[in-house]
C-alpha positions as CSV (number, residue, x, y, z in Angstrom):
1,M,81.3,-37.1,74.2
2,L,82.0,-33.5,74.3
3,M,82.6,-34.4,77.6
4,R,85.3,-36.9,77.2
5,N,87.0,-35.7,74.4
6,S,87.7,-32.9,76.1
7,L,88.7,-34.4,79.6
8,F,91.3,-36.6,76.6
9,V,92.5,-33.1,75.5
10,L,92.9,-32.2,79.7
11,L,95.0,-35.4,80.5
12,S,97.2,-35.7,77.2
13,L,98.4,-31.6,77.7
14,V,98.7,-32.5,81.0
15,M,100.8,-35.9,81.1
16,A,103.0,-34.2,77.6
17,A,104.0,-31.2,80.1
18,G,104.8,-34.2,82.5
19,A,107.8,-31.8,83.7
20,A,106.5,-29.2,84.6
21,S,105.5,-29.2,87.5
22,A,103.0,-27.0,90.7
23,E,106.0,-24.2,91.4
24,E,106.2,-23.6,88.1
25,A,103.0,-23.0,86.9
26,S,99.6,-21.2,88.3
27,V,97.9,-24.4,89.5
28,D,95.2,-22.7,92.4
29,L,95.1,-26.1,94.5
30,A,92.2,-26.8,97.5
31,G,94.0,-28.6,101.1
32,I,97.2,-29.4,102.4
33,G,97.8,-30.0,98.3
34,G,99.2,-26.9,98.1
35,R,102.3,-27.0,101.3
36,T,105.4,-28.4,100.7
37,C,106.5,-31.7,101.7
38,A,108.0,-31.0,104.7
39,Y,105.0,-29.5,106.3
40,W,103.3,-33.2,105.7
41,L,106.1,-35.1,107.4
42,S,106.0,-32.9,110.4
43,S,104.0,-34.1,112.6
44,R,101.5,-36.7,112.3
45,D,98.3,-34.7,112.0
46,H,99.8,-33.1,108.9
47,R,100.9,-36.4,107.6
48,Q,97.1,-38.2,107.8
49,E,95.4,-34.5,106.6
50,G,98.0,-35.6,104.0
51,T,97.2,-38.8,103.1
52,V,94.0,-38.2,102.4
53,W,94.4,-34.8,100.7
54,I,96.5,-38.0,98.4
55,Y,94.4,-40.6,98.2
56,G,91.8,-38.2,96.5
57,F,93.9,-35.9,94.1
58,W,95.7,-39.9,93.3
59,S,92.0,-40.7,93.0
60,G,91.0,-37.9,90.6
61,L,93.6,-38.1,88.1
62,N,92.8,-42.1,87.7
63,Y,89.3,-40.6,87.3
64,V,90.3,-38.3,83.9
65,A,93.1,-40.7,83.1
66,A,89.4,-43.2,82.5
67,S,86.6,-41.7,80.9
68,S,89.9,-41.0,78.4
69,Q,90.8,-44.2,77.6
70,Q,93.5,-43.5,79.3
71,D,96.5,-46.2,82.1
72,Q,95.9,-45.4,85.4
73,S,97.9,-46.1,88.1
74,K,96.9,-49.2,90.4
75,A,99.7,-49.1,93.1
76,S,98.2,-50.1,96.3
77,D,97.1,-47.8,99.0
78,A,100.6,-48.5,100.9
79,T,102.7,-47.8,97.8
80,M,101.2,-45.1,96.4
81,I,101.7,-43.1,100.2
82,A,105.5,-44.4,99.7
83,A,106.1,-43.6,96.3
84,V,105.4,-39.9,97.1
85,E,106.7,-40.4,100.5
86,A,110.1,-40.7,98.7
87,A,109.6,-38.1,96.2
88,C,109.0,-35.4,98.5
89,K,112.0,-36.7,101.0
90,G,114.3,-36.4,97.5
91,K,112.9,-32.8,97.3
92,P,110.8,-31.2,100.7
93,S,110.5,-27.6,99.6
94,R,108.4,-29.9,97.4
95,I,104.8,-28.7,96.2
96,L,103.7,-32.3,98.4
97,A,100.8,-31.8,94.4
98,T,104.3,-31.7,92.7
99,A,105.5,-35.0,94.6
100,A,101.5,-36.7,93.8
101,W,101.8,-35.5,91.0
102,S,105.4,-37.0,90.0
103,A,104.4,-40.6,91.5
104,Y,101.2,-41.0,89.7
105,I,103.0,-40.8,86.6
106,D,105.4,-43.5,87.8
107,S,103.6,-45.5,88.5
108,S,100.7,-44.6,85.8
109,G,100.0,-47.8,83.7
110,K,101.9,-50.5,86.6
């Protein structure tokens, strides 16, 4: 119960700070999620690596949402990647995690 309440508080704080980004906060990111959108989109290999990273990141966000009884994103794999790509193309210098976070927030509960 304590763990679920902690996750609820964590997700609530993160969602309340929706405008905050990885560039604005110190977030220790693993893998390609800490690289720019331009890097992710720069080659087929980077694109594949980033896509796998996005699936894991998105799944993790859904896991936290579910465990704290928040709405989860119901986006399909294709919709998820298209949403992150659109966020990235709008600002290629963005960190991939920031673009994925924005796309997730926009799709949560849909």
